[in-house]
C-alpha positions as CSV (number, residue, x, y, z in Angstrom):
1,X,-0.5,0.5,24.1
2,X,-1.1,3.9,25.5
3,X,-0.8,7.3,23.7
4,X,2.2,7.9,26.0
5,X,4.1,5.2,24.1
6,X,3.4,6.8,20.8
7,X,5.3,10.0,20.3
8,X,2.8,12.3,18.6
9,X,5.4,14.9,17.9
10,X,7.7,12.3,16.2
11,X,4.9,10.9,14.1
12,X,4.0,14.4,13.0
13,X,7.6,15.0,12.0
14,X,7.7,11.8,10.0
15,X,4.5,12.9,8.2
16,X,5.9,16.4,7.7
17,X,2.9,17.9,9.6
18,X,3.5,20.9,11.8
19,X,1.5,20.7,15.0
20,X,1.1,23.2,17.8
21,X,1.3,22.1,21.5
22,X,-2.5,22.3,21.7
23,X,-3.0,20.1,18.7
24,X,-0.5,17.5,20.1
25,X,-2.4,17.5,23.4
26,X,-5.8,17.1,21.5
27,X,-4.5,14.3,19.2
28,X,-2.9,12.5,22.1
29,X,-6.3,12.5,23.9
30,X,-8.1,11.4,20.7
31,X,-5.5,8.6,20.1
32,X,-6.1,7.4,23.6
33,X,-9.8,7.2,23.0
34,X,-9.3,5.4,19.7
35,X,-7.0,2.9,21.3
36,X,-9.5,2.3,24.0
37,X,-12.1,1.4,21.4
38,X,-9.6,-1.0,19.8
39,X,-8.9,-2.6,23.1
40,X,-12.7,-3.1,23.6
41,X,-12.9,-4.7,20.1
42,X,-10.0,-7.1,21.0
43,X,-12.0,-8.4,23.9
44,X,-14.8,-9.6,21.6
45,X,-15.0,-13.3,20.8
46,X,-14.8,-13.6,17.1
47,X,-13.8,-17.3,16.8
48,X,-17.2,-18.2,15.4
49,X,-17.4,-15.3,13.0
50,X,-16.3,-16.4,9.5
51,X,-13.8,-14.2,7.7
52,X,-15.2,-11.9,5.1
53,X,-13.6,-9.8,2.4
54,X,-16.6,-7.5,2.2
55,X,-19.8,-6.9,4.1
56,X,-22.3,-7.0,1.2
57,X,-22.5,-10.1,-0.9
58,X,-20.8,-9.7,-4.2
59,X,-22.4,-11.4,-7.2
60,X,-22.3,-10.9,-11.0
61,X,-25.3,-9.5,-12.7
62,X,-25.6,-11.2,-16.0
63,X,-27.8,-10.3,-19.0
64,X,-28.3,-12.2,-22.2
65,X,-26.0,-11.2,-24.9
66,X,-28.3,-10.2,-27.7
67,X,-27.2,-8.6,-31.0
68,X,-28.9,-5.3,-31.6
69,X,-28.5,-2.7,-34.3
70,X,-25.9,-0.1,-33.6
71,X,-25.4,3.5,-34.7
72,X,-24.4,4.1,-38.3
73,X,-20.6,4.7,-38.6
74,X,-21.0,7.9,-40.6
75,X,-23.5,9.4,-38.1
76,X,-21.0,8.7,-35.2
77,X,-18.0,10.0,-37.1
78,X,-19.9,13.2,-38.1
79,X,-20.0,14.0,-34.3
80,X,-16.2,13.5,-33.9
81,X,-14.0,16.6,-33.5
82,X,-11.5,15.0,-36.0
83,X,-11.6,12.0,-38.2
84,X,-9.2,10.2,-40.4
85,X,-11.0,8.1,-43.0
86,X,-13.4,5.8,-41.2
87,X,-11.7,6.3,-37.8
88,X,-11.6,8.8,-34.9
89,X,-8.5,10.9,-34.9
90,X,-7.1,11.5,-31.4
91,X,-4.0,13.3,-30.1
92,X,-0.8,11.2,-29.9
93,X,-0.1,10.2,-26.3
94,X,3.1,8.3,-26.9
95,X,6.2,10.1,-28.2
96,X,7.9,8.6,-31.3
């Protein structure tokens, strides 16, 4: 695929981007270079490369679940902007 087969002006219209003639020429050249890199990548033999979802290995980091003392409810509620009984009072986000 060459940049000539992709109508830069048409794609810009679809994306609702106004481009000048100089920008269209520049983007056409850049697209040609990009597609050249893609063609070079297509020539690589990747048959022996296993498929991966991400580059860095993903693993869970676990810690022991140990019960520890928490803050006193009254101390925490004293720092709240508003409270209602033993709870935080927050603005309603769902209309009735």
